Backbone and ligand atoms as CSV (ligand in chain L), in Angstrom:
chain,resi,resn,atom,element,x,y,z
A,1,ARG,N,N,-6.873,-53.780,23.651
A,1,ARG,CA,C,-5.622,-53.242,23.133
A,1,ARG,C,C,-5.813,-52.596,21.764
A,2,LEU,N,N,-6.458,-53.357,20.897
A,2,LEU,CA,C,-6.705,-52.887,19.538
A,2,LEU,C,C,-7.532,-51.601,19.592
A,3,GLU,N,N,-8.498,-51.564,20.518
A,3,GLU,CA,C,-9.344,-50.373,20.661
A,3,GLU,C,C,-8.514,-49.155,21.043
A,4,LYS,N,N,-7.543,-49.370,21.945
A,4,LYS,CA,C,-6.688,-48.258,22.385
A,4,LYS,C,C,-5.857,-47.719,21.222
A,5,THR,N,N,-5.387,-48.635,20.391
A,5,THR,CA,C,-4.575,-48.223,19.240
A,5,THR,C,C,-5.401,-47.351,18.302
A,6,TRP,N,N,-6.628,-47.812,18.004
A,6,TRP,CA,C,-7.498,-47.041,17.117
A,6,TRP,C,C,-7.859,-45.687,17.716
A,7,LEU,N,N,-8.056,-45.679,19.024
A,7,LEU,CA,C,-8.378,-44.423,19.698
A,7,LEU,C,C,-7.191,-43.457,19.561
A,8,GLY,N,N,-5.996,-44.032,19.730
A,8,GLY,CA,C,-4.763,-43.216,19.611
A,8,GLY,C,C,-4.648,-42.620,18.226
A,9,ILE,N,N,-4.898,-43.424,17.201
A,9,ILE,CA,C,-4.806,-42.948,15.810
A,9,ILE,C,C,-5.843,-41.851,15.581
A,10,GLY,N,N,-7.046,-42.104,16.102
A,10,GLY,CA,C,-8.131,-41.126,15.941
A,10,GLY,C,C,-7.774,-39.792,16.557
A,11,ILE,N,N,-7.245,-39.836,17.765
A,11,ILE,CA,C,-6.882,-38.587,18.449
A,11,ILE,C,C,-5.758,-37.870,17.709
A,12,THR,N,N,-4.786,-38.630,17.234
A,12,THR,CA,C,-3.653,-38.040,16.498
A,12,THR,C,C,-4.152,-37.333,15.237
A,13,MET,N,N,-5.056,-38.000,14.510
A,13,MET,CA,C,-5.573,-37.407,13.278
A,13,MET,C,C,-6.387,-36.140,13.559
A,14,LEU,N,N,-7.152,-36.196,14.637
A,14,LEU,CA,C,-7.952,-35.028,15.003
A,14,LEU,C,C,-7.029,-33.855,15.343
A,15,ALA,N,N,-5.980,-34.139,16.098
A,15,ALA,CA,C,-5.029,-33.098,16.497
A,15,ALA,C,C,-4.363,-32.502,15.255
A,16,LEU,N,N,-3.992,-33.390,14.319
A,16,LEU,CA,C,-3.337,-32.953,13.083
A,16,LEU,C,C,-4.262,-32.039,12.273
A,17,PHE,N,N,-5.525,-32.470,12.187
A,17,PHE,CA,C,-6.530,-31.720,11.438
A,17,PHE,C,C,-6.708,-30.321,12.038
A,18,LEU,N,N,-6.806,-30.256,13.365
A,18,LEU,CA,C,-6.977,-28.965,14.042
A,18,LEU,C,C,-5.749,-28.082,13.844
A,19,ALA,N,N,-4.574,-28.706,13.857
A,19,ALA,CA,C,-3.334,-27.938,13.677
A,19,ALA,C,C,-3.295,-27.301,12.289
A,20,ILE,N,N,-3.686,-28.095,11.267
A,20,ILE,CA,C,-3.701,-27.582,9.887
A,20,ILE,C,C,-4.712,-26.443,9.758
A,21,LEU,N,N,-5.885,-26.658,10.326
A,21,LEU,CA,C,-6.946,-25.646,10.265
A,21,LEU,C,C,-6.469,-24.353,10.935
A,22,GLY,N,N,-5.824,-24.502,12.102
A,22,GLY,CA,C,-5.318,-23.343,12.854
A,22,GLY,C,C,-4.272,-22.587,12.072
A,23,THR,N,N,-3.365,-23.326,11.438
A,23,THR,CA,C,-2.301,-22.694,10.664
A,23,THR,C,C,-2.883,-21.905,9.495
A,24,MET,N,N,-3.876,-22.495,8.818
A,24,MET,CA,C,-4.497,-21.822,7.674
A,24,MET,C,C,-5.180,-20.524,8.102
A,25,ALA,N,N,-5.950,-20.616,9.192
A,25,ALA,CA,C,-6.659,-19.437,9.678
A,25,ALA,C,C,-5.667,-18.360,10.103
A,26,PHE,N,N,-4.588,-18.801,10.724
A,26,PHE,CA,C,-3.570,-17.869,11.213
A,26,PHE,C,C,-2.885,-17.136,10.053
A,27,SER,N,N,-2.464,-17.901,9.030
A,27,SER,CA,C,-1.754,-17.272,7.914
A,27,SER,C,C,-2.682,-16.358,7.116
A,28,MET,N,N,-3.961,-16.730,7.021
A,28,MET,CA,C,-4.916,-15.883,6.304
A,28,MET,C,C,-5.163,-14.586,7.069
A,29,GLY,N,N,-5.237,-14.709,8.389
A,29,GLY,CA,C,-5.462,-13.529,9.219
A,29,GLY,C,C,-4.262,-12.614,9.244
A,30,MET,N,N,-3.079,-13.199,9.120
A,30,MET,CA,C,-1.857,-12.403,9.211
A,30,MET,C,C,-1.610,-11.566,7.968
A,31,ALA,N,N,-1.945,-12.087,6.799
A,31,ALA,CA,C,-1.604,-11.376,5.573
A,31,ALA,C,C,-2.811,-11.228,4.658
A,32,PRO,N,N,-3.756,-10.347,4.998
A,32,PRO,CA,C,-4.856,-10.130,4.061
A,32,PRO,C,C,-4.279,-9.465,2.814
A,33,PRO,N,N,-4.345,-10.124,1.641
A,33,PRO,CA,C,-3.666,-9.605,0.462
A,33,PRO,C,C,-4.133,-8.220,0.040
A,34,SER,N,N,-5.393,-7.886,0.299
A,34,SER,CA,C,-5.888,-6.596,-0.159
A,34,SER,C,C,-5.306,-5.435,0.652
A,35,GLU,N,N,-5.028,-5.674,1.929
A,35,GLU,CA,C,-4.518,-4.585,2.752
A,35,GLU,C,C,-3.004,-4.492,2.713
A,36,HIS,N,N,-2.392,-5.611,2.428
A,36,HIS,CA,C,-0.953,-5.698,2.565
A,36,HIS,C,C,-0.188,-4.611,1.814
A,37,HIS,N,N,-0.667,-4.253,0.613
A,37,HIS,CA,C,0.108,-3.334,-0.216
A,37,HIS,C,C,-0.364,-1.888,-0.107
A,38,HIS,N,N,-1.328,-1.631,0.747
A,38,HIS,CA,C,-1.881,-0.291,0.774
A,38,HIS,C,C,-1.593,0.498,2.033
A,39,THR,N,N,-0.882,-0.124,2.950
A,39,THR,CA,C,-0.504,0.600,4.147
A,39,THR,C,C,0.997,0.474,4.357
A,40,VAL,N,N,1.529,1.456,5.048
A,40,VAL,CA,C,2.958,1.449,5.359
A,40,VAL,C,C,3.131,2.187,6.690
A,41,ASP,N,N,4.017,1.691,7.524
A,41,ASP,CA,C,4.289,2.361,8.790
A,41,ASP,C,C,5.001,3.683,8.485
A,42,PRO,N,N,4.356,4.836,8.765
A,42,PRO,CA,C,4.961,6.115,8.378
A,42,PRO,C,C,6.336,6.358,9.008
A,43,ARG,N,N,6.615,5.707,10.123
A,43,ARG,CA,C,7.926,5.895,10.761
A,43,ARG,C,C,8.999,5.064,10.084
A,44,LYS,N,N,8.568,4.140,9.210
A,44,LYS,CA,C,9.547,3.249,8.579
A,44,LYS,C,C,9.526,3.362,7.067
A,45,VAL,N,N,9.035,4.488,6.545
A,45,VAL,CA,C,8.920,4.667,5.093
A,45,VAL,C,C,10.270,4.475,4.405
A,46,ALA,N,N,11.323,5.061,4.987
A,46,ALA,CA,C,12.643,5.006,4.359
A,46,ALA,C,C,13.214,3.594,4.296
A,47,GLU,N,N,12.672,2.679,5.101
A,47,GLU,CA,C,13.181,1.297,5.094
A,47,GLU,C,C,12.208,0.350,4.404
A,48,THR,N,N,11.036,0.864,3.974
A,48,THR,CA,C,10.025,-0.015,3.411
A,48,THR,C,C,9.998,0.077,1.892
A,49,ALA,N,N,10.133,-1.071,1.225
A,49,ALA,CA,C,10.034,-1.102,-0.236
A,49,ALA,C,C,8.604,-0.761,-0.641
A,50,PRO,N,N,8.369,-0.027,-1.752
A,50,PRO,CA,C,9.407,0.496,-2.657
A,50,PRO,C,C,9.943,1.861,-2.232
A,51,PHE,N,N,9.489,2.354,-1.087
A,51,PHE,CA,C,9.811,3.733,-0.706
A,51,PHE,C,C,11.243,3.911,-0.211
A,52,ASP,N,N,11.954,2.791,-0.044
A,52,ASP,CA,C,13.366,2.909,0.321
A,52,ASP,C,C,14.181,3.380,-0.881
A,53,ARG,N,N,13.555,3.332,-2.080
A,53,ARG,CA,C,14.248,3.798,-3.285
A,53,ARG,C,C,13.327,4.681,-4.109
A,54,PRO,N,N,13.079,5.905,-3.649
A,54,PRO,CA,C,12.206,6.786,-4.444
A,54,PRO,C,C,12.885,7.105,-5.779
A,55,GLY,N,N,12.086,7.152,-6.837
A,55,GLY,CA,C,12.676,7.445,-8.138
A,55,GLY,C,C,11.746,7.014,-9.241
A,56,ILE,N,N,12.245,7.164,-10.461
A,56,ILE,CA,C,11.414,6.833,-11.612
A,56,ILE,C,C,12.081,5.709,-12.400
A,57,THR,N,N,11.272,4.729,-12.804
A,57,THR,CA,C,11.782,3.564,-13.520
A,57,THR,C,C,10.942,3.362,-14.764
A,58,GLN,N,N,11.599,3.071,-15.878
A,58,GLN,CA,C,10.857,2.771,-17.099
A,58,GLN,C,C,10.377,1.326,-17.033
A,59,VAL,N,N,9.071,1.125,-17.242
A,59,VAL,CA,C,8.517,-0.231,-17.166
A,59,VAL,C,C,7.989,-0.717,-18.512
A,60,GLY,N,N,7.985,0.186,-19.504
A,60,GLY,CA,C,7.500,-0.208,-20.824
A,60,GLY,C,C,7.744,0.938,-21.798
A,61,ASP,N,N,7.157,0.806,-23.014
A,61,ASP,CA,C,7.295,1.845,-24.015
A,61,ASP,C,C,6.502,3.074,-23.562
A,62,LYS,N,N,7.203,4.167,-23.282
A,62,LYS,CA,C,6.585,5.407,-22.778
A,62,LYS,C,C,5.718,5.142,-21.550
A,63,HIS,N,N,6.174,4.267,-20.730
A,63,HIS,CA,C,5.449,3.894,-19.518
A,63,HIS,C,C,6.448,3.848,-18.356
A,64,TYR,N,N,6.175,4.670,-17.359
A,64,TYR,CA,C,7.099,4.792,-16.236
A,64,TYR,C,C,6.367,4.579,-14.923
A,65,GLU,N,N,7.177,4.210,-13.937
A,65,GLU,CA,C,6.647,4.045,-12.594
A,65,GLU,C,C,7.434,4.987,-11.685
A,66,ALA,N,N,6.720,5.871,-11.003
A,66,ALA,CA,C,7.382,6.817,-10.107
A,66,ALA,C,C,7.025,6.487,-8.667
A,67,VAL,N,N,8.031,6.237,-7.871
A,67,VAL,CA,C,7.831,5.992,-6.440
A,67,VAL,C,C,8.214,7.281,-5.725
A,68,MET,N,N,7.263,7.878,-5.025
A,68,MET,CA,C,7.490,9.178,-4.407
A,68,MET,C,C,7.140,9.193,-2.924
A,69,VAL,N,N,7.921,9.975,-2.196
A,69,VAL,CA,C,7.664,10.157,-0.766
A,69,VAL,C,C,7.459,11.645,-0.523
A,70,ALA,N,N,6.326,12.002,0.053
A,70,ALA,CA,C,6.058,13.387,0.436
A,70,ALA,C,C,6.473,13.546,1.898
A,71,TYR,N,N,7.148,14.658,2.180
A,71,TYR,CA,C,7.591,14.918,3.558
A,71,TYR,C,C,7.575,16.422,3.766
A,72,ALA,N,N,7.617,16.853,4.998
A,72,ALA,CA,C,7.695,18.284,5.291
A,72,ALA,C,C,9.160,18.724,5.110
A,73,PHE,N,N,9.514,19.500,4.068
A,73,PHE,CA,C,8.621,20.081,3.083
A,73,PHE,C,C,9.176,19.835,1.677
A,74,GLY,N,N,8.840,18.727,1.115
A,74,GLY,CA,C,9.306,18.418,-0.226
A,74,GLY,C,C,8.830,17.062,-0.688
A,75,TYR,N,N,9.364,16.664,-1.860
A,75,TYR,CA,C,9.030,15.351,-2.412
A,75,TYR,C,C,10.336,14.677,-2.814
A,76,GLU,N,N,10.326,13.386,-2.666
A,76,GLU,CA,C,11.441,12.605,-3.183
A,76,GLU,C,C,10.897,11.720,-4.283
A,77,PRO,N,N,11.513,11.637,-5.463
A,77,PRO,CA,C,12.695,12.375,-5.877
A,77,PRO,C,C,12.363,13.836,-6.141
A,78,GLU,N,N,13.397,14.685,-6.173
A,78,GLU,CA,C,13.178,16.116,-6.337
A,78,GLU,C,C,12.730,16.479,-7.746
A,79,LYS,N,N,13.161,15.694,-8.727
A,79,LYS,CA,C,12.829,16.035,-10.101
A,79,LYS,C,C,12.581,14.768,-10.902
A,80,LEU,N,N,11.582,14.822,-11.793
A,80,LEU,CA,C,11.279,13.681,-12.649
A,80,LEU,C,C,11.380,14.147,-14.090
A,81,GLU,N,N,11.828,13.261,-14.966
A,81,GLU,CA,C,11.923,13.625,-16.371
A,81,GLU,C,C,11.486,12.448,-17.233
A,82,VAL,N,N,10.570,12.725,-18.170
A,82,VAL,CA,C,10.088,11.675,-19.077
A,82,VAL,C,C,9.902,12.260,-20.480
A,83,PRO,N,N,9.953,11.427,-21.530
A,83,PRO,CA,C,9.650,11.929,-22.870
A,83,PRO,C,C,8.148,12.199,-23.024
A,84,ALA,N,N,7.794,13.128,-23.919
A,84,ALA,CA,C,6.388,13.470,-24.150
A,84,ALA,C,C,5.612,12.226,-24.569
A,85,GLY,N,N,4.384,12.140,-24.091
A,85,GLY,CA,C,3.538,11.002,-24.414
A,85,GLY,C,C,3.643,9.879,-23.401
A,86,SER,N,N,4.471,10.104,-22.379
A,86,SER,CA,C,4.672,9.036,-21.393
A,86,SER,C,C,3.564,8.977,-20.368
A,87,LYS,N,N,3.245,7.759,-19.989
A,87,LYS,CA,C,2.314,7.540,-18.896
A,87,LYS,C,C,3.150,7.254,-17.646
A,88,ILE,N,N,2.818,7.954,-16.569
A,88,ILE,CA,C,3.506,7.687,-15.297
A,88,ILE,C,C,2.498,7.126,-14.304
A,89,ASP,N,N,2.848,5.982,-13.722
A,89,ASP,CA,C,2.072,5.423,-12.615
A,89,ASP,C,C,2.764,5.871,-11.328
A,90,PHE,N,N,2.071,6.699,-10.559
A,90,PHE,CA,C,2.650,7.185,-9.306
A,90,PHE,C,C,2.246,6.279,-8.155
A,91,THR,N,N,3.208,5.960,-7.333
A,91,THR,CA,C,2.964,5.246,-6.077
A,91,THR,C,C,3.587,6.114,-5.003
A,92,MET,N,N,2.780,6.556,-4.054
A,92,MET,CA,C,3.367,7.477,-3.078
A,92,MET,C,C,2.776,7.345,-1.692
A,93,THR,N,N,3.520,7.892,-0.758
A,93,THR,CA,C,3.059,7.940,0.624
A,93,THR,C,C,3.700,9.164,1.282
A,94,SER,N,N,3.307,9.411,2.516
A,94,SER,CA,C,3.906,10.501,3.289
A,94,SER,C,C,4.664,9.891,4.451
A,95,SER,N,N,5.805,10.492,4.770
A,95,SER,CA,C,6.581,9.961,5.895
A,95,SER,C,C,6.322,10.734,7.178
A,96,ASP,N,N,5.416,11.744,7.115
A,96,ASP,CA,C,5.126,12.465,8.361
A,96,ASP,C,C,3.647,12.859,8.490
A,97,VAL,N,N,3.253,13.961,7.881
A,97,VAL,CA,C,1.874,14.429,8.046
A,97,VAL,C,C,1.127,14.359,6.716
A,98,VAL,N,N,-0.106,14.842,6.686
A,98,VAL,CA,C,-0.894,14.840,5.453
A,98,VAL,C,C,-0.342,15.903,4.499
A,99,HIS,N,N,-0.075,15.510,3.273
A,99,HIS,CA,C,0.378,16.441,2.243
A,99,HIS,C,C,-0.564,16.360,1.049
A,100,GLY,N,N,-0.383,17.306,0.151
A,100,GLY,CA,C,-1.150,17.280,-1.084
A,100,GLY,C,C,-0.248,16.905,-2.244
A,101,PHE,N,N,-0.884,16.542,-3.353
A,101,PHE,CA,C,-0.152,16.208,-4.579
A,101,PHE,C,C,-0.998,16.697,-5.743
A,102,GLU,N,N,-0.713,17.920,-6.152
A,102,GLU,CA,C,-1.455,18.507,-7.261
A,102,GLU,C,C,-0.484,18.733,-8.405
A,103,ILE,N,N,-0.825,18.209,-9.585
A,103,ILE,CA,C,-0.003,18.479,-10.756
A,103,ILE,C,C,-0.700,19.587,-11.521
A,104,VAL,N,N,-0.099,20.763,-11.489
A,104,VAL,CA,C,-0.709,21.941,-12.100
A,104,VAL,C,C,-0.889,21.703,-13.603
A,105,GLY,N,N,-2.082,22.027,-14.099
A,105,GLY,CA,C,-2.376,21.858,-15.520
A,105,GLY,C,C,-2.954,20.497,-15.849
A,106,THR,N,N,-3.172,19.661,-14.828
A,106,THR,CA,C,-3.811,18.355,-15.040
A,106,THR,C,C,-4.960,18.240,-14.031
A,107,ASN,N,N,-5.681,17.135,-14.113
A,107,ASN,CA,C,-6.766,16.935,-13.143
A,107,ASN,C,C,-6.286,16.144,-11.919
A,108,ILE,N,N,-4.971,15.982,-11.803
A,108,ILE,CA,C,-4.415,15.226,-10.669
A,108,ILE,C,C,-4.355,16.122,-9.444
A,109,ASN,N,N,-5.052,15.724,-8.410
A,109,ASN,CA,C,-5.095,16.506,-7.179
A,109,ASN,C,C,-5.545,15.568,-6.068
A,110,LEU,N,N,-4.609,15.144,-5.248
A,110,LEU,CA,C,-5.015,14.216,-4.193
A,110,LEU,C,C,-4.262,14.459,-2.897
A,111,MET,N,N,-4.753,13.812,-1.867
A,111,MET,CA,C,-4.129,13.891,-0.557
A,111,MET,C,C,-3.194,12.707,-0.405
A,112,VAL,N,N,-2.040,12.966,0.191
A,112,VAL,CA,C,-1.094,11.895,0.472
A,112,VAL,C,C,-1.037,11.744,1.991
A,113,LEU,N,N,-1.514,10.583,2.462
A,113,LEU,CA,C,-1.657,10.380,3.898
A,113,LEU,C,C,-0.545,9.508,4.460
A,114,PRO,N,N,-0.063,9.849,5.644
A,114,PRO,CA,C,0.915,8.957,6.281
A,114,PRO,C,C,0.251,7.627,6.617
A,115,GLY,N,N,0.916,6.548,6.312
A,115,GLY,CA,C,0.367,5.218,6.586
A,115,GLY,C,C,-0.429,4.635,5.437
A,116,GLU,N,N,-0.691,5.453,4.405
A,116,GLU,CA,C,-1.466,4.982,3.256
A,116,GLU,C,C,-0.620,5.087,1.992
A,117,VAL,N,N,-0.822,4.118,1.109
A,117,VAL,CA,C,-0.140,4.152,-0.174
A,117,VAL,C,C,-1.154,4.590,-1.226
A,118,SER,N,N,-0.835,5.667,-1.948
A,118,SER,CA,C,-1.731,6.181,-2.980
A,118,SER,C,C,-1.196,5.828,-4.364
A,119,HIS,N,N,-2.131,5.504,-5.257
A,119,HIS,CA,C,-1.766,5.194,-6.640
A,119,HIS,C,C,-2.558,6.110,-7.558
A,120,ILE,N,N,-1.865,6.680,-8.537
A,120,ILE,CA,C,-2.580,7.461,-9.550
A,120,ILE,C,C,-1.716,7.466,-10.807
A,121,SER,N,N,-2.373,7.557,-11.962
A,121,SER,CA,C,-1.639,7.538,-13.227
A,121,SER,C,C,-2.016,8.745,-14.056
A,122,HIS,N,N,-1.059,9.190,-14.861
A,122,HIS,CA,C,-1.352,10.286,-15.780
A,122,HIS,C,C,-0.448,10.171,-17.002
A,123,THR,N,N,-1.016,10.509,-18.160
A,123,THR,CA,C,-0.236,10.516,-19.394
A,123,THR,C,C,0.086,11.963,-19.738
A,124,PHE,N,N,1.365,12.246,-19.916
A,124,PHE,CA,C,1.825,13.610,-20.191
A,124,PHE,C,C,2.095,13.749,-21.690
A,125,ASP,N,N,1.082,14.252,-22.402
A,125,ASP,CA,C,1.208,14.372,-23.847
A,125,ASP,C,C,1.965,15.631,-24.268
A,126,GLN,N,N,1.727,16.734,-23.548
A,126,GLN,CA,C,2.336,18.014,-23.918
A,126,GLN,C,C,3.691,18.193,-23.240
A,127,PRO,N,N,4.735,18.540,-24.039
A,127,PRO,CA,C,6.030,18.811,-23.416
A,127,PRO,C,C,5.945,20.058,-22.533
A,128,GLY,N,N,6.761,20.117,-21.547
A,128,GLY,CA,C,6.780,21.277,-20.661
A,128,GLY,C,C,7.222,20.892,-19.268
A,129,GLU,N,N,7.181,21.907,-18.385
A,129,GLU,CA,C,7.528,21.656,-16.989
A,129,GLU,C,C,6.251,21.659,-16.172
A,130,TYR,N,N,5.978,20.570,-15.551
A,130,TYR,CA,C,4.762,20.432,-14.736
A,130,TYR,C,C,5.122,20.585,-13.270
A,131,LEU,N,N,4.473,21.535,-12.643
A,131,LEU,CA,C,4.729,21.810,-11.240
A,131,LEU,C,C,3.862,20.903,-10.374
A,132,ILE,N,N,4.487,20.299,-9.385
A,132,ILE,CA,C,3.733,19.516,-8.396
A,132,ILE,C,C,3.734,20.316,-7.101
A,133,LEU,N,N,2.543,20.595,-6.605
A,133,LEU,CA,C,2.402,21.418,-5.404
A,133,LEU,C,C,1.710,20.645,-4.296
A,134,CYS,N,N,2.014,21.056,-3.057
A,134,CYS,CA,C,1.311,20.526,-1.902
A,134,CYS,C,C,0.158,21.471,-1.605
A,135,ASN,N,N,-1.060,20.942,-1.607
A,135,ASN,CA,C,-2.216,21.807,-1.366
A,135,ASN,C,C,-2.913,21.495,-0.037
A,136,GLU,N,N,-2.168,20.842,0.852
A,136,GLU,CA,C,-2.694,20.623,2.209
A,136,GLU,C,C,-1.737,21.346,3.147
A,137,TYR,N,N,-2.271,22.215,3.997
A,137,TYR,CA,C,-1.377,22.932,4.898
A,137,TYR,C,C,-0.657,21.935,5.806
A,138,CYS,N,N,0.694,21.959,5.764
A,138,CYS,CA,C,1.458,20.937,6.481
A,138,CYS,C,C,2.511,21.518,7.411
A,139,GLY,N,N,2.504,22.859,7.570
A,139,GLY,CA,C,3.467,23.465,8.480
A,139,GLY,C,C,4.098,24.708,7.888
A,140,THR,N,N,5.126,25.200,8.558
A,140,THR,CA,C,5.718,26.490,8.190
A,140,THR,C,C,6.343,26.505,6.801
A,141,GLY,N,N,6.736,25.343,6.272
A,141,GLY,CA,C,7.366,25.321,4.948
A,141,GLY,C,C,6.416,24.907,3.852
A,142,HIS,N,N,5.133,24.847,4.176
A,142,HIS,CA,C,4.118,24.351,3.240
A,142,HIS,C,C,4.200,24.999,1.862
A,143,GLU,N,N,4.329,26.339,1.849
A,143,GLU,CA,C,4.285,27.012,0.540
A,143,GLU,C,C,5.523,26.759,-0.320
A,144,TYR,N,N,6.574,26.183,0.291
A,144,TYR,CA,C,7.780,25.891,-0.498
A,144,TYR,C,C,7.808,24.431,-0.942
A,145,MET,N,N,6.772,23.712,-0.591
A,145,MET,CA,C,6.763,22.279,-0.895
A,145,MET,C,C,6.320,22.039,-2.332
A,146,LYS,N,N,7.278,21.704,-3.181
A,146,LYS,CA,C,6.958,21.467,-4.587
A,146,LYS,C,C,8.058,20.676,-5.265
A,147,THR,N,N,7.735,20.156,-6.431
A,147,THR,CA,C,8.724,19.491,-7.262
A,147,THR,C,C,8.276,19.653,-8.722
A,148,THR,N,N,9.073,19.155,-9.643
A,148,THR,CA,C,8.787,19.370,-11.071
A,148,THR,C,C,8.883,18.078,-11.864
A,149,ILE,N,N,7.983,17.948,-12.816
A,149,ILE,CA,C,8.101,16.873,-13.806
A,149,ILE,C,C,8.438,17.536,-15.135
A,150,VAL,N,N,9.560,17.183,-15.682
A,150,VAL,CA,C,9.958,17.739,-16.978
A,150,VAL,C,C,9.558,16.744,-18.058
A,151,VAL,N,N,8.746,17.220,-19.000
A,151,VAL,CA,C,8.302,16.383,-20.126
A,151,VAL,C,C,8.946,16.934,-21.376
A,152,LYS,N,N,9.789,16.123,-22.015
A,152,LYS,CA,C,10.547,16.597,-23.180
A,152,LYS,C,C,10.028,16.031,-24.497
L,1,LIG,CU1,CU,3.076,19.482,2.394
L,1,LIG,CU2,CU,1.715,21.426,2.504
């Protein structure tokens, strides 16, 4: 009798141990932290944070965060404005096809891919209007795809 009880306890503990191990492996496999923030379902960009609220937010002294969505044929938000000397951290994605993101007069020039989140930063020391252009052919409206950053 006593042997059966000990066997029962042993089996229960083994089952518990396997359950914990399984749960850990499962949760680790489900949410790899490195990938989690760098991909987005391009069909759900408008519902996925932070892209559900494209815009510019001040995060510090002359430090801004711009969340942008590239689409055929434009960018959201349509216009950005910051004081001279501001650093902008851009976080962006595309909600349809591959677009470009070139800030004329700077060394910023990258591809914005659907399903990928791109990060880039730039400090705008000189006041002026900075044109953002799409330099990847994306369809019939490609040449009209642009937006402006106003630095005052
Ligand atoms: Cu978007 Cu060309």
